[in-house]
C-alpha positions as CSV (number, residue, x, y, z in Angstrom):
1,X,-5.5,-2.5,-32.1
2,X,-4.9,1.3,-32.2
3,X,-6.4,3.8,-30.0
4,X,-8.2,5.5,-32.9
5,X,-10.3,2.2,-33.1
6,X,-11.7,2.5,-29.6
7,X,-15.2,3.7,-28.9
8,X,-14.0,6.8,-27.1
9,X,-14.6,10.5,-27.8
10,X,-12.9,12.3,-30.6
11,X,-11.3,14.8,-28.2
12,X,-9.8,12.1,-26.0
13,X,-8.4,10.4,-29.2
14,X,-6.9,13.7,-30.3
15,X,-5.3,14.1,-26.8
16,X,-3.8,10.5,-27.1
17,X,-2.4,11.3,-30.5
18,X,-0.8,14.6,-29.3
19,X,0.8,12.8,-26.4
20,X,2.2,10.0,-28.7
21,X,-0.2,7.2,-27.7
22,X,-0.8,5.1,-30.7
23,X,-1.3,1.5,-29.5
24,X,-2.3,0.3,-26.1
25,X,0.2,-1.6,-23.9
26,X,-0.8,-5.0,-22.6
27,X,-2.3,-3.7,-19.4
28,X,-4.3,-1.0,-21.3
29,X,-5.5,-3.5,-23.9
30,X,-6.7,-5.9,-21.3
31,X,-8.3,-3.5,-18.8
32,X,-9.9,-0.7,-20.8
33,X,-12.8,-2.8,-22.2
34,X,-13.6,-4.1,-18.7
35,X,-13.5,-0.6,-17.2
36,X,-15.7,0.8,-20.0
37,X,-18.2,-2.0,-19.3
38,X,-18.4,-0.8,-15.6
39,X,-16.8,-4.0,-14.2
40,X,-14.7,-4.2,-11.1
41,X,-11.0,-4.8,-12.0
42,X,-8.1,-6.0,-10.0
43,X,-5.0,-5.5,-12.2
44,X,-1.3,-6.3,-11.5
45,X,1.3,-5.3,-14.0
46,X,5.0,-4.4,-14.0
47,X,6.1,-0.8,-13.3
48,X,6.4,1.4,-16.4
49,X,3.8,-0.4,-18.4
50,X,1.2,2.4,-18.5
51,X,-1.2,1.5,-15.6
52,X,-2.2,5.1,-15.0
53,X,-3.4,5.6,-18.6
54,X,-5.1,2.2,-18.4
55,X,-7.7,3.6,-16.0
56,X,-7.5,7.3,-16.9
57,X,-8.5,6.9,-20.5
58,X,-11.8,5.1,-20.0
59,X,-12.7,7.1,-16.9
60,X,-12.2,10.4,-18.7
61,X,-14.3,9.2,-21.6
62,X,-17.0,7.8,-19.3
63,X,-17.4,11.1,-17.4
64,X,-17.2,13.1,-20.6
65,X,-20.2,11.2,-21.8
66,X,-22.0,11.6,-18.5
67,X,-21.6,15.4,-18.6
68,X,-22.6,15.7,-22.3
69,X,-25.8,13.6,-21.8
70,X,-27.2,15.2,-18.5
71,X,-26.5,17.8,-16.0
72,X,-24.3,16.3,-13.3
73,X,-22.6,17.9,-10.3
74,X,-20.2,16.5,-7.6
75,X,-17.1,14.3,-7.6
76,X,-17.8,11.3,-9.9
77,X,-14.5,9.4,-9.6
78,X,-12.1,9.1,-6.6
79,X,-8.5,7.9,-7.1
80,X,-6.8,7.1,-3.8
81,X,-3.0,6.9,-3.7
82,X,-0.4,6.5,-1.0
83,X,2.0,9.4,-1.6
84,X,1.9,13.1,-2.5
85,X,4.3,12.7,-5.4
86,X,2.0,10.0,-6.9
87,X,-1.0,12.2,-6.4
88,X,0.6,15.1,-8.4
89,X,1.9,12.8,-11.1
90,X,-1.5,11.1,-11.6
91,X,-3.2,14.4,-11.6
92,X,-0.9,15.5,-14.4
93,X,-1.7,12.5,-16.5
94,X,-5.5,13.0,-16.0
95,X,-5.3,16.7,-16.9
96,X,-3.2,15.9,-20.1
97,X,-5.6,13.3,-21.3
98,X,-8.6,15.4,-20.4
99,X,-7.4,18.5,-22.2
100,X,-10.2,20.5,-24.0
101,X,-12.8,18.1,-22.7
102,X,-15.4,19.1,-20.0
103,X,-13.7,16.8,-17.4
104,X,-11.9,18.4,-14.5
105,X,-9.3,16.5,-12.4
106,X,-7.6,17.7,-9.3
107,X,-4.9,16.2,-7.1
108,X,-5.2,16.7,-3.3
109,X,-2.5,16.0,-0.7
110,X,-1.0,17.3,2.5
111,X,2.1,19.3,3.0
112,X,0.6,22.4,1.4
113,X,-1.9,25.1,2.4
114,X,-5.5,23.8,2.3
115,X,-7.2,27.1,1.4
116,X,-6.4,27.1,-2.3
117,X,-7.4,23.4,-2.4
118,X,-10.7,24.2,-0.8
119,X,-11.3,26.9,-3.5
120,X,-10.6,24.4,-6.2
121,X,-13.1,22.0,-4.7
122,X,-15.7,24.6,-4.4
123,X,-15.3,25.5,-8.0
124,X,-16.3,22.0,-8.9
125,X,-14.3,18.9,-10.0
126,X,-15.1,15.6,-11.6
127,X,-12.1,13.5,-10.6
128,X,-10.3,13.7,-7.3
129,X,-6.9,12.1,-6.9
130,X,-6.1,12.1,-3.1
131,X,-3.9,10.9,-0.4
132,X,-6.0,9.7,2.6
133,X,-4.8,12.1,5.3
134,X,-5.8,15.5,3.6
135,X,-8.9,14.0,2.0
136,X,-10.3,12.9,5.4
137,X,-9.3,16.2,6.9
138,X,-11.5,18.0,4.2
139,X,-14.3,15.5,4.5
140,X,-14.5,16.2,8.2
141,X,-14.6,19.9,7.6
142,X,-17.5,19.5,5.2
143,X,-15.5,20.5,2.0
144,X,-15.6,17.1,0.3
145,X,-18.8,15.1,-0.4
146,X,-18.5,11.6,-1.9
147,X,-22.3,10.9,-2.5
148,X,-22.0,11.3,-6.3
149,X,-18.9,9.2,-6.7
150,X,-19.6,6.0,-8.7
151,X,-16.0,4.9,-9.4
152,X,-13.3,4.2,-6.9
153,X,-9.7,3.6,-7.9
154,X,-6.8,2.4,-5.7
155,X,-3.5,2.9,-7.3
156,X,-0.4,1.2,-5.7
157,X,-3.2,-0.8,-4.0
158,X,-0.8,-3.1,-2.2
159,X,1.0,-0.2,-0.5
160,X,-2.3,1.4,0.5
161,X,-3.4,-1.9,2.1
162,X,0.1,-2.7,3.6
163,X,0.2,0.8,5.2
164,X,-3.0,-0.1,7.1
165,X,-5.4,2.1,5.0
166,X,-7.9,-0.8,4.7
167,X,-10.2,0.9,7.4
168,X,-9.9,4.2,5.5
169,X,-10.9,2.4,2.3
170,X,-13.9,0.7,4.0
171,X,-14.9,4.1,5.4
172,X,-14.7,5.7,2.0
173,X,-16.7,2.9,0.4
174,X,-19.5,3.3,2.9
175,X,-19.9,7.0,1.7
176,X,-20.2,6.0,-1.9
177,X,-23.2,4.9,-4.0
178,X,-24.1,1.3,-3.2
179,X,-23.6,0.3,-6.8
180,X,-20.1,1.7,-7.5
181,X,-17.2,0.4,-9.5
182,X,-13.9,-0.4,-7.8
183,X,-10.5,-0.6,-9.6
184,X,-7.4,-1.9,-8.0
185,X,-4.0,-1.3,-9.8
186,X,-0.5,-2.3,-8.5
187,X,2.8,-3.6,-9.6
188,X,3.2,-6.1,-6.8
189,X,0.8,-7.9,-4.4
190,X,1.3,-10.7,-1.9
191,X,-1.1,-13.3,-0.7
192,X,-2.3,-11.5,2.4
193,X,-2.9,-8.2,0.6
194,X,-4.6,-10.0,-2.3
195,X,-7.2,-11.3,0.2
196,X,-7.9,-7.8,1.4
197,X,-8.2,-6.5,-2.1
198,X,-10.6,-9.3,-3.1
199,X,-12.7,-8.5,-0.1
200,X,-13.3,-5.0,-1.5
201,X,-14.4,-5.9,-5.0
202,X,-17.5,-7.7,-6.4
203,X,-17.3,-11.5,-6.6
204,X,-17.3,-11.3,-10.4
205,X,-14.4,-8.8,-10.6
206,X,-12.1,-9.1,-13.5
207,X,-8.7,-10.2,-12.4
208,X,-5.8,-9.3,-14.7
209,X,-2.1,-10.2,-14.1
210,X,0.6,-9.3,-16.7
211,X,3.8,-11.3,-16.6
212,X,3.3,-12.6,-13.1
213,X,6.4,-14.8,-13.3
214,X,8.6,-11.6,-13.6
215,X,7.5,-8.6,-11.6
216,X,10.1,-6.3,-13.4
217,X,9.9,-5.2,-17.0
218,X,12.1,-7.3,-19.3
219,X,13.9,-4.1,-20.5
220,X,15.6,-3.6,-17.1
221,X,18.9,-5.3,-16.7
222,X,19.9,-6.2,-13.1
223,X,23.4,-6.3,-11.6
224,X,24.9,-6.5,-8.1
225,X,28.4,-5.4,-6.8
226,X,29.7,-6.8,-3.5
227,X,31.1,-3.8,-1.7
228,X,31.8,-3.1,2.0
229,X,29.3,-0.7,3.6
230,X,31.8,2.0,4.3
231,X,33.2,1.9,0.7
232,X,30.0,2.4,-1.1
233,X,30.4,6.2,-1.4
234,X,33.8,5.7,-3.3
235,X,32.2,3.3,-5.8
236,X,29.2,5.8,-6.3
237,X,31.7,8.6,-6.9
238,X,33.6,6.5,-9.5
239,X,30.3,5.4,-11.2
240,X,29.1,9.1,-11.6
241,X,32.4,10.2,-12.9
242,X,32.4,7.2,-15.4
243,X,28.8,8.1,-16.5
244,X,28.8,11.9,-16.5
245,X,25.9,12.2,-19.0
246,X,23.7,9.7,-17.4
247,X,20.5,10.3,-15.4
248,X,20.7,8.4,-12.1
249,X,18.5,7.7,-9.2
250,X,20.3,6.4,-6.0
251,X,18.1,4.8,-3.3
252,X,19.2,4.8,0.3
253,X,17.6,3.4,3.4
254,X,17.1,6.5,5.6
255,X,16.6,10.3,5.4
256,X,19.8,10.9,7.3
257,X,21.6,8.7,5.0
258,X,20.3,10.5,1.9
259,X,21.8,13.8,3.2
260,X,25.0,12.2,4.2
261,X,25.6,10.6,0.8
262,X,24.7,13.9,-0.9
263,X,27.3,15.7,1.2
264,X,29.9,13.0,0.5
265,X,29.3,13.6,-3.3
266,X,29.4,17.4,-2.8
267,X,32.9,17.1,-1.2
268,X,34.1,15.5,-4.5
269,X,32.3,18.1,-6.6
270,X,29.3,16.0,-7.6
271,X,26.0,17.8,-7.4
272,X,23.0,15.8,-6.2
273,X,19.4,16.5,-5.3
274,X,17.8,14.7,-2.3
275,X,14.2,13.8,-1.7
276,X,12.8,12.2,1.5
277,X,10.1,12.6,4.1
278,X,11.9,15.3,6.1
279,X,11.6,17.8,3.3
280,X,8.4,19.9,3.1
281,X,6.1,19.4,0.1
282,X,7.2,22.6,-1.7
283,X,10.8,21.4,-1.5
284,X,9.9,17.9,-2.7
285,X,7.9,19.2,-5.6
286,X,10.8,21.5,-6.6
287,X,13.4,18.7,-6.5
288,X,11.2,16.5,-8.7
289,X,10.6,19.3,-11.2
290,X,14.3,20.1,-11.4
291,X,15.3,16.5,-11.8
292,X,12.6,15.8,-14.5
293,X,13.7,18.9,-16.3
294,X,17.4,17.7,-16.4
295,X,18.8,20.5,-14.2
296,X,20.5,17.8,-12.1
297,X,21.4,14.3,-13.2
298,X,21.8,12.7,-9.8
299,X,18.8,12.2,-7.4
300,X,19.3,10.6,-4.0
301,X,16.1,9.3,-2.6
302,X,14.4,7.2,0.1
303,X,11.5,4.9,-0.8
304,X,9.1,7.9,-0.8
305,X,10.0,8.2,-4.5
306,X,10.0,4.6,-5.4
307,X,6.2,4.2,-5.9
308,X,4.8,4.9,-9.3
309,X,6.8,8.0,-10.1
310,X,7.3,8.5,-13.8
311,X,10.5,10.3,-14.4
312,X,11.6,10.5,-18.1
313,X,14.8,8.9,-19.4
314,X,16.4,7.6,-16.1
315,X,19.4,5.6,-17.3
316,X,20.4,3.9,-14.1
317,X,18.9,3.1,-10.7
318,X,21.5,2.3,-8.0
319,X,20.5,0.6,-4.9
320,X,23.1,2.2,-2.5
321,X,21.3,0.3,0.3
322,X,19.2,-2.7,-0.4
323,X,15.6,-2.1,0.5
324,X,14.3,-3.6,3.8
325,X,11.0,-4.8,2.0
326,X,11.8,-7.1,-0.9
327,X,8.9,-5.8,-3.0
328,X,10.4,-2.3,-2.9
329,X,13.2,-3.5,-5.1
330,X,10.6,-3.9,-7.9
331,X,9.3,-0.3,-7.3
332,X,12.8,1.2,-7.1
333,X,14.1,-0.4,-10.3
334,X,10.9,0.4,-12.0
335,X,12.0,4.1,-12.2
336,X,14.2,3.1,-15.2
337,X,13.4,1.1,-18.3
338,X,9.9,2.6,-18.5
339,X,7.7,2.1,-21.6
340,X,9.9,1.1,-24.5
341,X,13.1,2.4,-23.0
342,X,15.9,0.2,-21.6
343,X,17.4,0.7,-18.1
344,X,20.0,-0.7,-15.8
345,X,19.7,-1.4,-12.1
346,X,22.8,-1.9,-10.0
347,X,22.8,-2.8,-6.4
348,X,25.7,-2.2,-3.9
349,X,25.5,-5.2,-1.5
350,X,27.5,-5.3,1.7
351,X,28.2,-8.4,3.8
352,X,25.4,-7.4,6.1
353,X,22.9,-7.3,3.2
354,X,23.6,-10.7,1.6
355,X,20.5,-12.3,3.2
356,X,18.3,-9.5,1.9
357,X,19.8,-10.0,-1.6
358,X,18.8,-13.7,-1.4
359,X,15.2,-12.7,-0.5
360,X,15.2,-10.2,-3.5
361,X,16.5,-12.9,-5.9
362,X,13.8,-15.3,-4.7
363,X,11.1,-12.6,-5.2
364,X,12.4,-12.1,-8.7
365,X,12.7,-15.9,-9.2
366,X,16.2,-15.5,-10.7
367,X,19.7,-14.7,-9.7
368,X,21.1,-11.2,-10.2
369,X,24.2,-11.1,-12.3
370,X,27.3,-10.1,-10.3
371,X,29.7,-7.5,-11.5
372,X,33.1,-8.7,-10.3
373,X,35.5,-6.2,-8.8
374,X,39.1,-7.5,-8.5
375,X,41.3,-6.5,-5.5
376,X,43.4,-4.0,-7.5
377,X,40.4,-2.2,-8.9
378,X,38.8,-2.1,-5.4
379,X,41.9,-0.6,-3.9
380,X,42.1,2.0,-6.7
381,X,38.5,3.0,-6.1
382,X,38.5,3.4,-2.3
383,X,40.3,6.2,-0.5
384,X,41.1,6.4,3.2
385,X,38.6,8.7,4.8
386,X,39.9,12.2,5.7
387,X,39.5,14.0,9.0
388,X,37.0,16.2,7.2
389,X,35.0,13.3,6.1
390,X,34.7,11.8,9.6
391,X,34.0,15.2,11.1
392,X,31.2,15.9,8.6
393,X,29.7,12.4,9.3
394,X,29.6,13.3,13.0
395,X,28.1,16.7,12.4
396,X,25.4,15.1,10.1
397,X,24.4,12.6,12.8
398,X,24.4,15.3,15.5
399,X,22.1,17.5,13.3
400,X,19.7,14.5,12.8
401,X,19.7,14.0,16.6
402,X,18.9,17.6,17.3
403,X,16.1,17.6,14.7
404,X,14.5,14.6,16.4
405,X,14.7,16.3,19.8
406,X,13.0,19.4,18.3
407,X,10.2,17.3,17.0
408,X,9.8,15.5,20.3
409,X,9.4,18.8,22.1
410,X,6.8,20.0,19.6
411,X,4.8,16.9,20.1
412,X,4.8,17.3,23.9
413,X,3.5,20.9,23.5
């Protein structure tokens, strides 16, 4: 089936065509009819399979018809997401698909001034994509009213619930119309989170799961290299030099580690961007824009960027550190191999991380292929750390400690 065969408005069809959408993906094909019928939906599908468009297309069409048939004011659809980057990205998808229609979508999140956001809300919007913190701030200030909302979407629903947002979600649902539609979308979900999700949808909700036996898209190849923790930077350096034209995302465990790895790369003349929670929102948005535009080919990130972010043409994902939560492996490697593209995920596994590797393989229900490194190649790759390297590492750790002390002082005030 092609999108031009769907019972959606001509303008939405034209937008789909201009964006290169011809045929729906599996998750789009299975969810769009149910959403159009107004049914509650709980959908689980691999990363990079088009989940955002799966709910954006029918919702835009529904609201477009509402606005054409009667005068309607107020927010009609609320999309709740766990991160600022995801809010901006989904807002971009909605605005692209709603171009030249009467539907207005707006992404709301913290980390930026609220006054321009308040002005936008006062001008009138139909679809609000929001992180909980800023949204509840503006609800309490009286700038957001949800009484007209009849559709609630939770994207990356497992992460929302895992972060303890269940009470926030319940609080939101109490503010909505009694007969509202609820849509849950995620790439992964465990038994405990699934129970919470089921408790928030109607008993007859449509439950859709694409490829449940393999949570990662088939066009991502997985490999692991066994490398000592202190030697990982040398192998990353070698990899980048061997793949100079590749677009690479490197995931690390902590914010301090992200900056430390970036500085280690800078010392060997490799430029890298970093993104993590210590950066303010303006810097984070700028980093994402530069990386998407190809101004830099190496991005070092914490898991703040692993959820749902769609970055074009990422060739490789490197797990410099294995994730502490096994499901985050799926979200990390999902930054490559998106849509019809292929991608490669390589994990650097130290002796201390072998147990975590076993958990990840169990989660994937298959072993990860090992890239063997013989002793001679290993010795050629690593270099004895210089005095400057050791000194820089000490400085980085001290800077991180000082920053923590400053934050503690601010909290006490």
